[in-house]
KOLRO-95698 format. One record per atom (N, C-alpha, C): residue in one letter; z, y, x. Coordinates in steps of 0.1 Angstrom, whole numbers, plus 5000, padded with zeros to 4 digits. Each point is the difference from the previous one (the first is absolute). Layout:
N
AZYX/...
END
This chain:
602
M304374716835/M500350114992/M499050004988/L500550034987/L499250004988/L499650144996/F498950014995/F499550134995/F499549994985/Q500650094992/Q499549994986/Q498750074998/V499049924995/V498750064998/V499649984985/Q498950064996/Q499750014986/Q498949914996/T499149965009/T498849934996/T499849885010/L499249914996/L499749895009/L499250055012/K499250104998/K499250055011/K500950055011/E501150084995/E501050055010/E500749895006/Q500349894993/Q500749895006/Q499249955012/L498749984997/L499249955011/L499950105012/A500050134996/A499850105011/A501249995009/F501249974995/F501250005009/F500449865003/A499149904998/A500449865003/A500349985014/P501249945004/P500349975014/P499249885005/L499350015011/L499249895004/L500549955014/G499049975009/G500449935012/G500850095010/A500549935010/A500850065010/A499150115008/G500650115002/G499450105009/G499350114992/E499849994987/E499350114993/E500249984985/W499850114993/W499950004985/W498549984997/W499749904992/W498649984996/W499650104989/G498950065001/G499650094989/G500150145004/R500950074994/R500250155002/R501150035009/G499749995013/G501050055010/G501049895003/G501350035000/G501049915003/G500750045013/V500149925010/V500650045013/V499049965010/S499950085010/S499149975012/S500649895008/Q499349965010/Q500549905009/Q501150055009/A500150145000/A501150065008/A501350004992/G499949954987/G501250004992/G500350124992/V499050095000/V500250134993/V499549994986/P500850034989/P499549994987/P498750094997/A499149944994/A498750074996/A500050054986/L501049974992/L500150044986/L501350074998/P500050114993/P501350074997/P500849914991/L501350025000/L501049934991/L500349865005/L499249955010/L500349865005/L500950015012/S501049925000/S500950005012/S499349945012/P500450045012/P499349955012/P500249855001/A499049945005/A500049855002/A500149975014/R500549885003/R500049965014/R498649985005/R499850005013/R498749995006/R499349874995/G500849904996/G499449884997/G499549994986/G500250094990/G499549974987/G499950134991/G499549984988/G499850114991/G501250044992/V501049914999/V501250044993/V501249955008/T501150064998/T501249965008/T500349864998/G500149925010/G500449864999/G498849915000/S498850055001/S498849915001/S499949945014/P499449885001/P500049945013/P499150085010/P500349995013/P499250085010/P498749945002/A499050085004/A498749965003/A500049915012/E499249895000/E500049925012/E499150075010/A500449985013/A499350065011/A498649965001/G499150095001/G498649975002/G499349964987/R500750024989/R499449964987/R499850124992/E498750014994/E499750114991/E500849994988/P500850114996/P500849994987/P499149984989/R500449924990/R499349974988/R500950004988/P499450034989/P500850004987/P500349864995/P501149994993/P500249874993/P498849984990/A499649875000/A498749974993/A500050044985/A501149974993/A500050024986/A499950154997/L500750095008/L500050144997/L498750065005/A499549965012/A498850065005/A498849984991/R499949884994/R498949984992/R500050074986/L501250054997/L500150084987/L499250135001/V500050065012/V499450135001/V498650014997/P499149925006/P498650024996/P499749974985/G500749914995/G499849974985/G500350114992/W501150075002/W500450114992/W499150125002/E499750035013/E499150125003/E498649984995/A499549875000/A498749984995/A499950014985/A501149974994/A500150014985/A500150154996/L500750085007/L500250144996/L499150105006/G499349975011/G499050095005/G500250045014/P501050075005/P500150055014/P500149885009/K499450025012/K500049905010/K501350015009/L500549895005/L501250005008/L499549985014/W500350095009/W499549995014/W501149945009/P499649925010/P501149945009/P500750115008/L501149975004/L500850105008/L499450035013/S499950125002/S499750055014/S501249985009/R499849995012/R501250005010/R500550135001/R499550104993/R500550145000/R500850044988/G500449914992/G500850044989/G499549944987/S499950094990/S499649954987/S498649974999/C499649944988/C498649974998/C499250124996/F500650114998/F499350124996/F499750085013/S499250114998/S499750085012/S501250075006/G500050005013/G501150075007/G501249915001/P501050035009/P501249925001/P500850014988/A500749904997/A501050004989/A501250095003/P500650054990/P501250085003/P501049935008/G500550065010/G501149945008/G499549915011/T498749985003/T499549915010/T499750085012/H499849935012/H499650065012/H498550015001/S499550105006/S498650015001/S499349955013/Q500949955009/Q499449965013/Q499349874998/E499049975009/E499249884999/E500949885004/L499749894994/L500849885003/L499349935012/P500749905005/P499449945012/P498749934997/P499249985010/P498749944998/P500049864993/T501249945001/T500149874993/T499950004985/A500150124995/A499950024986/A498850094996/P498849945001/P498850094998/P500050054986/R499450114998/R499950074987/R499049924991/S500449974988/S499149934991/S499150094993/P498749964998/P499150084993/P500350024985/R499650114994/R500350024986/R499049924992/R500549904993/R499249924991/R500949954989/P499549964988/P500949954990/P500649875004/L501349994996/L500849885004/L499549884992/H499849895007/H499549884993/H500749885008/L500949934994/L500749905006/L499549864997/G498749994996/G499549874996/G499949994986/G499349894995/G499949984985/G498950084995/P500050034987/P498950084994/P499950135005/S498850054999/S499750145005/S500850104992/P500550115007/P500750104993/P499150074990/T498749995001/T499150064991/T499849934987/A500749884998/A499849924988/A501350014993/P500250104991/P501350024993/P500449874993/G499149934993/G500549894992/G500649895009/A499349985011/A500549895010/A501350055006/M500150135003/M501250055006/M501249994991/A499750024986/A501049994991/A500649864999/C499149905001/C500449865000/C500849975012/S499550065012/S500849985012/S501350065000/L500150124994/L501350074999/L501049914992/K499649954989/K500949914992/K500349875007/D499049955007/D500349875007/D501050025011/E500050125006/E501050025011/E501450024994/L500250014987/L501350014994/L500449874994/L499349895003/L500349874994/L500849925010/C501149944996/C500749915008/C499249875002/S499849965013/S499249885003/S500649874995/I501250004996/I500749884995/I499849994984/C500450104993/C499950004985/C498750064995/L499350075009/L498750064996/L500250104989/S501150074999/S500350104991/S500450135008/I500050114993/I500550135006/I501449985006/Y500250065012/Y501349985007/Y501150044990/Q501149915001/Q501250034993/Q501150005011/D500650125002/D501150015011/D499449955013/P498950075005/P499349965013/P500950015012/V499949905009/V500749995012/V499049975011/S500350035013/S499149975011/S500849915010/L499249925007/L500549915011/L499750075013/G500449945011/G499850055013/G498550005004/C499249924993/C498650005002/C499350104992/E500750094993/E499450114992/E499249954988/H500349884995/H499449964988/H501050024988/Y499550034988/Y500950044989/Y499949894989/F501249984994/F500149904989/F501050064990/C500049944988/C501150024990/C501249945006/R501250074998/R501249945006/R500349864994/R499849994987/R500249874993/R499149895005/C498750045002/C499049905004/C500349955014/I500350095010/I500249955014/I501349925001/T501050044991/T501349935001/T499849864994/E499349994989/E499849864995/E499149925009/H499150065008/H499249935009/H500849945011/W501050095005/W500949955011/W501049894995/V500450014988/V500949904994/V499349865001/R498750004997/R499349875001/R499849955014/Q500250105010/Q499849965014/Q501449975007/E501150004993/E501349985006/E500149875007/A499349904995/A500149865007/A499450015014/Q499050095002/Q499350005013/Q500850085010/G501050074996/G500850075010/G499450135005/A498850034996/A499450125005/A499250074988/R499850135001/R499450074989/R498750075006/D499050004992/D498750065006/D499550104990/C499050085004/C499350094992/C498949934993/P499950014987/P498949924993/P498650055004/E499950115006/E498650055003/E499649965015/C500950045009/C499649985014/C500749885006/R501049944993/R500749885004/R500950025012/R500350135003/R501050035010/R501349964996/T500849935008/T501349944996/T501150105004/F501149994993/F501150095002/F501349914999/A500850015010/A501349935000/A501050064990/E500250135001/E500850074991/E499250124995/P499149984991/P499250114995/P500850104992/A499750135002/A500650114993/A499050064990/L500350024988/L499150064990/L500350155000/A499050075004/A500150155000/A499450064987/P500850064992/P499450064987/P499050105004/S498950004992/S498950105002/S500150104988/L500850105001/L500250094989/L498750084997/K499450045011/K498850084998/K498949924993/L499849875004/L499049914993/L500549984985/A501349994998/A500449984986/A499750134992/N500150125006/N499750124993/N498550004997/I499249965010/I498550004997/I499749904989/V500649895000/V499749904989/V500450064986/E501250075000/E500450064988/E499150104995/R499550095009/R499150104996/R498649944996/Y499649905007/Y498749944996/Y500149944986/S501149934997/S500249944987/S500050104989/A500650125003/A500150104989/A498850094999/F499150005010/F498950105000/F498849934993/P499350074992/P498849954993/P498849995010/L500249915010/L499050005011/L498749934995/D500249904991/D498849934994/D499150104993/A500650104993/A499250104993/A499150085010/I500650035012/I499350075010/I498949925006/L500349885004/L499149925007/L498849954991/N500349984988/N499049954991/N499150114994/A500350135002/A499250114995/A498850025008/R498949934998/R498850015008/R498850064992/R500250024988/R498950054992/R499650145005/A498750034999/A499650145004/A500750104991/A500750095006/A500950094993/A499650155004/R500450094992/R499850145003/R500850035012/P499450065011/P500850025012/P501050124998/C501149985007/C500950125001/C499450095010/Q500150134998/Q499450105009/Q500549995014/A501349965001/A500650005013/A500149865007/H499849904992/H500249865005/H498949914995/D500349875001/D499149904996/D499850004985/K499349904995/K499749994985/K501349974993/V500250064988/V501249984992/V499949864995/K501149925002/K500049864997/K501149964990/L500950104997/L501249974991/L499950084987/F500849944991/F500150074987/F501449984995/C500750114996/C501449994995/C499949984985/L500349884995/L500049984985/L501150084993/T501050035007/T501150074993/T499650154998/D499350065010/D499650144998/D498650014995/R499349894999/R498650004995/R499150095009/A500249985014/A499350095009/A499649925012/L498850045006/L499649945013/L501050045011/L500149925010/L501050025010/L499549985014/C500050105008/C499749995014/C501349965008/F500049905007/F501249955007/F500550115010/F499150075006/F500450095010/F500350144995/C499350044989/C500250144995/C501250004991/D500249894992/D501150004990/D501249935007/E501250074998/E501249955006/E500449874994/P500149895008/P500349874994/P501350004992/A501050085005/A501350004993/A499950054985/L498950084997/L499950054987/L499549884990/H499549905006/H499549884992/H500849885003/E501250015006/E500749895005/E500449904988/Q500450064989/Q500349924988/Q498949984990/H498850055004/H498949994991/H499249875001/Q499149984991/Q499149885000/Q498750055007/V499849965012/V498950045008/V499149885002/T498750014998/T499149895002/T498750055005/G499149915004/G498750045004/G499150054989/I498950075003/I499250054989/I499349894992/D499749895007/D499449894993/D500949954989/D501349975004/D500949954990/D500350114989/A500150135005/A500350104990/A498850024990/F498849995005/F498950004991/F500049894990/E500349885004/E500049894991/E501250024990/E501250045005/E501150014991/E499850114990/L499550125004/L499850114991/L498849974990/Q499049935005/Q499049954991/Q500649924989/R500949915004/R500649914990/R500850084990/E500850105005/E500950084991/E499150084990/L498950065006/L499250084991/L499349914989/K499649885004/K499449914990/K501049974990/E501249975004/E501149974990/E500250124990/Q500050125006/Q500250124992/Q498850024990/L498849975006/L498850014991/L500049904989/Q500549885003/Q500149894990/Q501050054989/A501150065005/A501050044990/A499450114991/L499350095006/L499350114992/L499049944991/Q499349905004/Q499049944992/Q500649934988/D501249935003/D500749934990/D500550104990/S500650115005/S500550114991/S498850064992/E498950015006/E498850054992/E499649914989/R500149875003/R499649904990/R501150014988/E501250005004/E501150014990/E499950124991/H499750125007/H499850124992/H498849994991/T499049945005/T498849994991/T500349914988/E500749895003/E500349914988/E501050074991/A500950085005/A500950074992/A499350104991/L499050075006/L499350104992/L499149934990/Q499549895003/Q499249924990/Q500949964988/L501249965004/L501049964989/L500450124992/L500250115006/L500450124993/L498950054990/K498749995006/K498950044991/K499849914989/R500249875002/R499949904989/R501150024990/Q501250035005/Q501150034991/Q499750134992/L499450105007/L499750124993/L499049974988/A499049925003/A499149974989/A500649924989/E500949905004/E500749924990/E500950094992/T500750095006/T500950094993/T499250094990/K498950055004/K499250084991/K499549914988/S499649885004/S499549914989/S501149964991/S501249985005/S501149964992/S500450124991/T499950125006/T500450124992/T499050014988/K498849985002/K499050014989/K500349894990/S500349885004/S500349894991/S501350034992/L501050065007/L501250034993/L499850114990/R499250095003/R499750114990/R499549944987/T499149905002/T499449944988/T501049924993/T500949925007/T501049924994/T501050094992/I500450115007/I501050084993/I499450064988/G498750045001/G499350064988/G499949904989/E499749875003/E499949904990/E501349974993/A501150005008/A501349984995/A500450114990/F499750125003/F500350114991/F499149994988/E498749965002/E499149994989/E500549894990/R500649895005/R500549904991/R501250054992/L500650115004/L501150064993/L499550114991/H498650004998/H499450104991/H500250145005/R500150025013/R500150135005/R501250084995/L501049944995/L501250064995/L500950065011/L499849955012/L500950045011/L499350075011/R499250104997/R499250065010/R500850075011/E501150064996/E500850075010/E500549905010/R500449884995/R500549905010/R498849955009/Q498949994994/Q498849965007/Q499750105012/K500150134996/K499850115010/K501049995011/A501249984996/A501149995010/A499749885010/M499649894995/M499849885008/M498850035009/L498950064995/L498950035008/L500350105011/E500850104997/E500450095011/E500849935011/E500949914995/E500849925010/E499049915008/L499049944994/L499049925007/L499350095010/E499650124996/E499250095009/E500950045012/A501350024997/A500950045011/A500149885010/D500249884995/D500149885008/D498749985008/T498950024993/T498749995007/T499850105011/A500350134996/A499950115010/A500949975012/R501249964997/R501049975011/R499449885009/T499649904994/T499549895007/T498750035008/L499150074993/L498750045007/L500350105012/T501050094997/T500350095011/T500649935012/D500949904997/D500649935011/D498949925008/I499149944992/I498949925007/I499150095008/E499650114994/E499150095007/E500650065012/Q501350035000/Q500750055012/Q500049895010/K500249884996/K500049895010/K498649985006/V499050014991/V498649995005/V499850115010/Q500450124998/Q499850115009/Q500749985013/R501349954999/R500849985012/R499449885008/Y499649904994/Y499549885007/Y498650045006/S499350094993/S498750045005/S500250085013/Q501050095000/Q500350075012/Q500549915011/Q500849904997/Q500549915010/Q498849925005/L499149964992/L498949925004/L499150085010/R499850134997/R499350085009/R500650015014/K501450015000/K500750005013/K499949875007/V500149894992/V499849875007/V498649985006/Q499050054992/Q498749995005/Q499850095013/E500650125000/E500050085012/E500649935012/G501249944997/G500649935011/G499249895005/A499349924991/A499149895004/A498950065008/Q499450124996/Q498950065008/Q500450045014/I501350055001/I500550045013/I500149885009/L500549894995/L500249885008/L498649945004/Q499150004990/Q498749955003/Q499350085011/E500150134999/E499450085011/E500749975013/R501349995000/R500749975013/R499649865005/L499949904991/L499649875005/L498549995004/A499250094995/A498650015005/A499950065014/E501050065005/E500050065013/E500049885011/T499049995008/T499949895010/T500550045013/D500150135003/D500650055013/D501549984999/R500549925010/R501449974999/R500950125001/H499750095009/H500950115002/H499950104988/T498850024995/T499950094988/T500849944989/F499849864999/F500849934989/F501550025002/L500449975012/L501550015003/L500650145000/A499150095004/A500550145002/A500550064987/G499449964989/G500350064987/G501149934992/M500649905006/M501049924993/M501350084997/A500350105008/A501250074998/A499950084987/S498950054997/S499850094988/S499649924988/L499649875002/L499549924989/L501049974989/S501349975005/S501049984990/S500350124991/E499950125006/E500350124993/E498950024989/R498749975004/R498950014991/R500149904988/L500749895003/L500049904989/L501250014991/K500950105003/K501250024992/K499550054986/G500649944990/G499750034986/G498749934995/K499449915008/K498849944996/K500249864994/I501249945002/I500349874995/I501050024989/H499749954988/H500850014988/H500249864994/E501249974996/E500249884992/E499550014986/T499549904994/T499550004987/T501150024990/N500849894998/N501250004991/N499650064987/L499049954994/L499550054987/L501049954989/T500550094993/T500949974988/T499650094989/Y500049954988/Y499750084988/Y500749944988/E500250084990/E500649954987/E498949964990/D500249894993/D499049974990/D500050104989/F498850024995/F499950094988/F500749944988/P500950084994/P500949944989/P499249964987/T499149915002/T499249964988/T500949934989/S501149945005/S500949924990/S500650104990/K500150135004/K500650104991/K499150024987/Y498749975002/Y499150034989/Y499449874994/T500549895004/T499649874994/T501149954992/G499949874995/G501049944992/G499950044985/P501149994993/P500050034985/P500050154998/L498950075002/L500050144998/L500350054986/Q499549934990/Q500350054987/Q501549994997/Y500649895004/Y501449994998/Y500850095008/T499650035012/T500650095009/T500050144994/I498950044995/I499950144995/I500850014987/W499849904992/W500750004987/W501550005002/K500549925010/K501449985002/K500650135006/S499250075008/S500550125006/S500250114990/L499449994988/L500250104990/L501049954989/F500249884999/F500949954990/F501049905006/Q501050075007/Q501049925008/Q500949924990/D500250044988/D500949934991/D499449884993/I498749985002/I499449884994/I500149885009/H500649894995/H500149885007/H499249894993/P498949965006/P499149904993/P500749864999/V499649934991/V500549864998/V499449915010/P500749925007/P499549915011/P498949914994/A499049985008/A498949924997/A500349855002/A499149914998/A500249865000/A500049955015/L501050055008/L500249955013/L501349945001/T500149875002/T501349935000/T500249915012/L501249955002/L500349925012/L499849854996/D499749925010/D499749864999/D501349925003/P500849954991/P501249925003/P499849885009/G498849945000/G499749895008/G499950035015/T499950125004/T500050045014/T501350065005/A501050024991/A501250075004/A500949915008/H500650065011/H501049945008/H501249964991/Q500749895004/Q501149954991/Q501250104999/R500150105009/R501050104999/R499750114991/L498750014996/L499650124992/L500249974985/I500450114993/I500249994986/I499050094993/L499249954990/L499050074993/L500550034986/S499650124995/S500350034986/S499149914991/D500450014987/D499349924990/D498550034999/D499750135001/D498650044999/D499350005014/C500749955010/C499449995014/C499550135005/T500750114998/T499650135006/T501150055009/I501149935001/I501250045008/I500449885009/V500350035013/V500449905009/V501250055008/A501049915001/A501250045008/A500449885009/Y500850035010/Y500549905009/Y501449964995/G500249864998/G501249954995/G500949955011/N501350044999/N501049965011/N500549864997/L499849954988/L500549864997/L499249905008/H500349884998/H499349895006/H498649994995/P499149955009/P498649994995/P499849934987/Q499150054992/Q499749944987/Q499449865002/P500349914991/P499449875002/P498649994994/L499150075008/L498650014995/L499249895008/Q499049964993/Q499149895006/Q499250075011/D500049935011/D499250055011/D498549974998/S499150085005/S498649984999/S499350085011/P498749965003/P499350085011/P499950144997/K500150054988/K499950144996/K501250085003/R501249935001/R501350075000/R500350045015/F500550125002/F500650055012/F501349925003/D500249955012/D501249925002/D500950075011/V499550105007/V500850075010/V500050154996/E498950064999/E499950144996/E500450024986/V500950104997/V500550034986/V498950084994/S498949944995/S498850074995/S499549934988/V499250084993/V499349954988/V498750074998/L499049934995/L498750054998/L499850044985/G499050094998/G499650034986/G499249894994/S500049994987/S499349894993/S498550025000/E499550125002/E498550034999/E499550015014/A498849935002/A499350015013/A498850094998/F499850095010/F498950104999/F498949965009/S498850004995/S498849975008/S498950104999/S500350114992/S499050114999/S500750114992/G499350114999/G500550114991/G501050095007/V500450104991/V501050105004/V501349974993/H501150005007/H501349974993/H501150105006/Y501050034991/Y501150085004/Y501249964993/W501150005008/W501349974994/W501150075008/E501150014994/E501250075006/E501249915000/V500850015011/V501249925001/V501250105002/V501049984992/V501250085002/V500949945011/V500350085010/V500849965011/V501350085002/A500450074990/A501150105001/A501349925004/E500850075008/E501349965004/E500049875008/K498949965006/K499949895009/K500050045014/T500449915009/T500050035015/T499049905007/Q499449914993/Q499149915006/Q499149944990/W498750005003/W499049934991/W498649995007/V499249924995/V498649995005/V499149994988/I498950084999/I499150014989/I498650005005/G499149934993/G498650015004/G499149894994/L499149945008/L499149904995/L500049885010/A499749884995/A499949885008/A498849924996/H499449945010/H498949904996/H500649894992/E499249964990/E500549894991/E500249875009/A499349995011/A500149885008/A500950015012/A500750125000/A500950025012/A501249905000/S500549975012/S501149905001/S501250054993/R500849914994/R501250044993/R501249925005/K499849925011/K501049925005/K500550055014/G501349985002/G500550045013/G500150155001/S500450055013/S500050145002/S498650055002/I499850124993/I498750054999/I499950145007/Q499050035007/Q499750135006/Q499250084990/I500650114995/I499450084990/I499050105007/Q498849965001/Q499050085007/Q498649964996/P499050095001/P498649974995/P499449875005/S500349975013/S499449885006/S500549874993/R501250014993/R500649894993/R499650004985/G499350104996/G499650014986/G500950094992/F500850095006/F500950084992/F499750155004/Y500050084989/Y499750155002/Y501150074992/C501050045008/C501350054993/C500550125007/I500950074993/I500950105007/I501449964997/V500950045009/V501449955000/V501050125001/M501149984994/M501250095002/M501049925008/H500550065011/H500949935008/H501050095006/D501149955005/D501150085006/D500550114991/G499949984987/G500650094991/G499250124996/N499250065009/N499350124997/N498750015008/Q499549895005/Q498850005008/Q498949934992/Y498750055002/Y498949944993/Y498949985010/S499349884999/S499049975009/S498949924993/A498850015005/A498949914996/A500049875009/C499949894994/C500149875007/C498749975008/T499750095009/T498849975009/T500549935013/E499149995009/E500449945013/E499750105011/P501150065006/P501450004995/P500150094988/W501250014995/W500350084988/W499750145002/T499550074989/T499750145001/T501050084991/R500850095007/R501050074993/R499450104990/L500550014988/L499550094990/L500750135000/N499350104997/N500650144999/N500450024986/V501349974997/V500550024986/V501150105001/R499950114993/R501050115000/R501249964992/D499949954988/D501149974991/D500049854997/K501149954997/K500249864997/K499149974988/L499349885001/L499149964989/L500849944988/D499650044988/D500549944988/D499049914993/K498750035002/K499049934994/K498850005009/V499449885001/V498849995009/V498849964992/G498950075002/G498749974993/G499149925009/V499449904994/V499149915008/V498650004993/F499050055008/F498750014995/F499149905008/L499249924993/L499149905006/L498650024995/D499150035009/D498650004997/D499449895008/Y499949884993/Y499749885007/Y498650015006/D499050054993/D498650005004/D499850105012/Q500850105001/Q499950105011/Q500949965012/G500849894998/G500949965010/G501250105003/L500550064990/L501050105001/L501349964993/L501150015007/L501349984995/L500950125004/I500350094990/I500750135003/I501450004993/F501050045008/F501350024995/F500350154998/Y500750034989/Y500450144997/Y501550014997/N500550125002/N501350034994/N499650034985/A500449914991/A499650014986/A500650124993/D501050065006/D500650124993/D499150125001/D499450025012/D499150125001/D498649965005/M499749875000/M498749955004/M499650045014/S501050025009/S499750035014/S499749875007/W499150015009/W499449885007/W501049955010/L500149865001/L500949945009/L499249935011/Y499149914996/Y499349925010/Y498849934993/T498949985009/T498849934995/T499749885009/F499849894993/F499449885007/F498550004997/R499149995010/R498649984998/R499649865005/E499749914991/E499749875003/E498849944992/K499449905006/K499049934992/K500749874995/F500550014988/F500849894995/F499249874998/P500549895006/P499249885000/P500149914987/G501050034992/G500249924988/G500950074990/K500649924991/K500850054990/K501350065006/L500550114993/L501250065005/L501050004988/C501349995004/C501150004991/C501050115004/S500650074990/S501050105004/S501249925006/Y500750075009/Y501149945008/Y501250084999/F501249944998/F501250074998/F501149925007/S500950085007/S501249945007/S501150104998/P501049974992/P501150104999/P501050005011/G499849915010/G501049995011/G501349954996/Q500849965009/Q501349944997/Q501050114997/S500849974990/S501150104996/S501249965008/H501050095001/H501249995008/H501250004991/A501149945005/A501350004993/A500650134998/N499650105009/N500650134999/N499250094990/G499149944992/G499350074990/G498750065004/K499649995013/K498750065004/K498949914996/N498950064996/N498749934997/N500149914988/V500950024991/V500249914988/V499150034989/Q499450125000/Q499150044990/Q498749925000/P499449974989/P498749925000/P498850085002/L498949935002/L498750074999/L499449984986/R499450114995/R499550004986/R498650055000/I499149924994/I498650034999/I499850104988/N499350115003/N499850104990/N498550024999/T499249904995/T498650005000/T499550114991/V498950075004/V499450114993/V498649974997/R499550034988/R498649994996/R499250125006/I498849975005/I499250105005/I498950044990/
END
């Protein structure tokens, strides 16, 4: 008969053993009266219904595999297991349901002493733990029992192991026990469900954590020293005080392993906080450096703006005042943003340092229990202490106050004045065969006719429908404008004089090209790696290009209102030429308008 139990210890307590008695806590007396409640009466010959009768004149004994489990388990968990008295259970007094009369003299009363069936001493928990596991090993496969069965000689094996062993013996006509070599003509394999349950409980129970917990630990007031720690609850665990079912699905380990694991976790958290502290420190240094550079740039821009207006003989003071106010507003906005970030990152840095201090104090604690006892509250104390840096900021809009200031100011006041283009022209020797240039080489368009019979040369573009300006820049300040009205595709900018002009070309700085592009009909981007989308409110009709070669600045403007589009900052390695590509035109009339240079004197 089977009984559902909850723990391995209970499985062992109710394990059916040899004929004539239950081994451990009660069972049935030799008179056949059950000594434990809930157990059905057994025949005089055994502990469970159907067990073989005791041999006459032979002292009843437990099956070896099950009997040897008891001292190992009890030695590991603490309480001693006493041998059965001939008066009932192993505890004081007769067991419930037993007779109290004395047994015949042939069954002398055993003295009360700890049960020891040979092997390691019950007082050596480590040795008993090994013995306990060894008793659950099949002697054939040397692994934990799988579907254990017993033979008539009371030896246990895995069903598969003993079956395969007998298959190999079929030629001999007899089958024997691999341990005692007792032969069987027609052996019957008796399933040992109780042993199977014990194996299952043993495999599922964190017994290693119990047996390996030998470090000196803070003692439980009611029991032995505390040897377990629940990683899930972050709390010390007494096996006897704490209900095992409450931690059945938890990660339970010995205090040695818990100490090492939590030390590792806290060190990782400390490392994360230290990394965050370093990142915050670097971010603050960058912000402070940007703060100084912004203030320095503001001072320089004030001088530049003042000089620009001075060159106009101070005739436009109102405009000067307006621009200075705009500069101050931008400066105030930028400085406010930076100072707010400095304050926020300073606060976050203090929290990070506080968190690091908390962890350092915790790691400095050498007492294991004091260290582990505070783990439950440590996570709460660390909340809000770790912050991601994610430093982002906008560049100070210096480009708004650089470039052709005199022309910008003058043009803002005299919208009806259109200057005569300066001497900036296209170089026909670089033009793709599909491109058509005007006679004065200031206009370029894409031709839908067959390619022109132009002589090829290393200077000419053969794939990209592009053309360069005839003048190469190696110093100075230059400004020109390009009319792009009614077009859906174009590329404008600068190219290194030595840049490749053959084959398909990637228009990007690493290839020697600094350009902006119109694409997809109404989208504008800077040809960076990857492209940078430009914030353009209205469709561009005219693009201004400003080059300060010595300062390494190439700035694009909406030439109608001189609003800034994009800035390249580079150390130009050689001569630069203006670059133009009108894009391909289409039969449906799209993009047929040319590009036209409208160069302006500064």
